[in-house]
N, C-alpha and C positions, 0 to 999 in steps of 0.2 A: 413309121407311125410306131404308137404305143397305144396298146388297146387294152383298158381297165373293165374287169367284169366283176360285179357285186351281184354276187346271189344272196338273195333273199328269201326269205318262207314263202313268200307269197309270188314276188317278181324278180326278176334279174335284169338289171340296168347295165346297157354297154356302151363306151364313149371310147370313142377313138381321137389321141391328139396328135398334133403336127409337133415337129420338130421344136416350135417355139413355145408348148405346152399350153396352146389353147385346142379346147375341146370342138372340134371341127364336127363331128358327126354322133348323133346317141340314138341308141335304140332300146326299148323296153319289150321283154317276154316273160309271159306266163311262167312262172319256177315249177318244173315236173322232174321229181325225184327219180323217176323212172327214163329220163333221157340217157341214151349213150353217147359216147364220144362221136359216132356217125352221125347221129341227129344232130348234135350241136355244130360239128362242121357242117351240115347241111344249111341249118338254120344261119350260120354266120356268114356261110357264102351267100344266101339268099339276101340277107341285108345288105352285106356291102355290094353286091350286083346290082340293088334297085338303085342305090345312089351312084352308080357308076363308078364303082372302086372296084379293087382288084386285092384278093389274097395276099398276093405278093408283097403288098406295100406296108404290110403289119411285120415289122422288125422286132417287136418285143412286146410284153404281155404281162398282166398281172391279174392275178384272182382274190377276192377276198368273200368266203362262201361262210353260210350257216349252216350249210346242207353237205355232210361230208361226202355221200354219193357222189354229189355232181362236183366237188372239188375234184375228186377223182377222175371223174369226165372230162372236167376242163382241161386237167392237166394230161390227158392222152392226147385231148384233141389239138390243143396248142401246141403242147412238145412233137406231135407229128409234123406239125406245120414249121414249126420254127428250128426245128433239130436239136432243142434243148428244152430244159424245163422251164416254163414260165415262172413268174415271182408266184409264190402263193404265201399271204399274209397270215401269219398262225401266232395264236398266243405264244411269247418265249420270243419271237423273231426280233432281230437287231435290227429295230425301224429308227434308231436315234432318240426314243421315247421313253424315260423311265417310267415304269409301271410301280407306282407306291402302293400297293397292293399286297394283303398277307399271301394271295395265291393268285399270282400273275398271269396263271396260264389258264385261268379262267375267264378271262375277257375275250368278246367275240372279235372275229376279223375285222367286220365291220365297224366296231366300236373303235377300235385301234388306228382304221384309217380315218375315220371322221375328227380323231383327237391329233392325230400328225398335222392333217390338212387344217386344221382351224387355227393350231398355234402358226404354222406357218403363213395362213391368211392373215389371221388377226391380232396376232401376239398371244401373251398370257397376262393375268387369269383369261381363260375363257371358258363356256360353258354352251354344251351344243345339247339341241332337243331334235331329236330324229323321230318322226311321224312315220313309223312303217307299220307292220304286222304287230310289231309290240311298240310301245313308245320308250325310247332308251335316251335318258340323260347322261351326257358324257363330260368329265370335267378335268380341266388341266389348270394345276394352281399357279400362282404367281411366279415360283420356281420352275416353270414348266413340264412339271410332272403329273402324268396321268393318277388322279386319284379314285377314280369308280364313277359311282353317281347312281341312277336310279331305273328299274325297269318295270314297265306297267303294262297291260293290255292296250293295243292300239285302238285307236278309234274306229275302223272299221269290225275288228274282232269284237268290240264291245255292242257295237251296233246289230252287228248278226246274233248275238247273245240275248240281245233284249229282244230283237223281232221274233227269236225262235222259241223263246222260253214265256213270252207274253202273249197270249192268245189273241187279243185284241189290238195288239199293236202292228202295223204293217210298216214294210219296207219304205224308207224316204230318202228324197234327195240328201246327201250329206251337204250341207252348205252352212254357212252362218246365218242365224236369224237376226233380224234388226234389233231384238230387245231379249233381255236374259228372262223376262216373265212371259213365256208362250203364250197366247190366249187359242190356240187350237193344239189338236193332239200333235200333227205335225210339228208345229213350230215349239212346242214343249219337248218334242224328241230331241230337235235340232240345238235347241239351248242346252239340254243336259249331254249331249254328245259334243257338240261345238265348242260351245261356250264352257261345257264342265272340262274339256280336254285342254282347253286354255288356261282357266283357273287353276287346275291341277298343276301345268307347268308354271304359272306364277306362284304359287304356293312353294313347290320343291326349288325353284331356281333361288325364291328368297330365302329359304332356311339353307340352301347350301350355300350361296354368298355369304350368309354369316357364319357358317361353319367354319370356310375356309379364310375367313377375314378378308373377303375382297368384296364389298358392296357393289361397286362398279364395274364386276367384271363383265366382257361382252358375251351376248348370248345370242347364238348362231342357230335358226331353224334350219332344218331339212329333212328329206322325205317327201314321199309324195302327198302328203296332206297338210305340210306346211303352210303352203299357202292361204289354205282353207282357214286354217284355225288362226293365222296371223291375221285375218279379218275380226276376230273378236277380242285382241290384247296387243297392246303397245311393248310386250315383253322384250321384242328382238330388235337386235341391232341392225341383223341383216338376215336375210332370207336366201340360202345358198343350195338350191337343188343339186348340183353337181358335186358336192363336198367329198362323199366317199369314194368316187371316181379320181378325185384328185389326189386325195390320200394313198388311193393305190399309187397311183403315179409317182408321188413324194417318196414313198418307200422304195419304189424301184430305181429309181434316179440315186438314190444314196447307196443302195446293192451295187449298182453300176459303177459308181466312182470309189467303191472298195474292190473290187475286181480288179 
């Protein structure tokens, strides 16, 4: 079985795939940059045991990390088990996706994985909107090339900043309100945060579609808050929470075929 690990700034997502490519188990844990390889091994063992699985079932693994220290820790953790280095998705890694940007090595591993999976699943052109710690928009043009996108503060990051810097505003449930016109402080904040995130995505996607000459490019939402934002917009053709994990597996499959 193949284990895909997406290390984000706030959360780490793990997915276990069977030989047919089906995601059969998934886990989430808080990202802690101080975790050692031994600590990660213990957590992984606990997750597997809880679901009645054995670590020996894992015969392949891949990591996409935006936290360099944890990339190294996961490499040691998985390398010790597998007896070889796991796949590590990196800028410049040959993943079968042309990165048509002036400085391709600046692209984050999670963004590469999203683009690879989106093209494989939905074809091209395709636009991914990933609602994580940051909101990332990733664009694959009609020729199948990665063209870049946009990065903005994520919804929870914006909510935290709003609450911490505005003395009279309290923390609220992050959910889509019934109307854009909030008639209480809570619904006004929900409108600004959730409907605001939806409107931002709509506006950026519209401009990007125009700039790449693809007015009907497929739009895919992913990330922890994609379903919440999707309640406030008709922008998305699909909500695909496992997109990044599948992208890691797609890159691993390509690497294995080349060996």
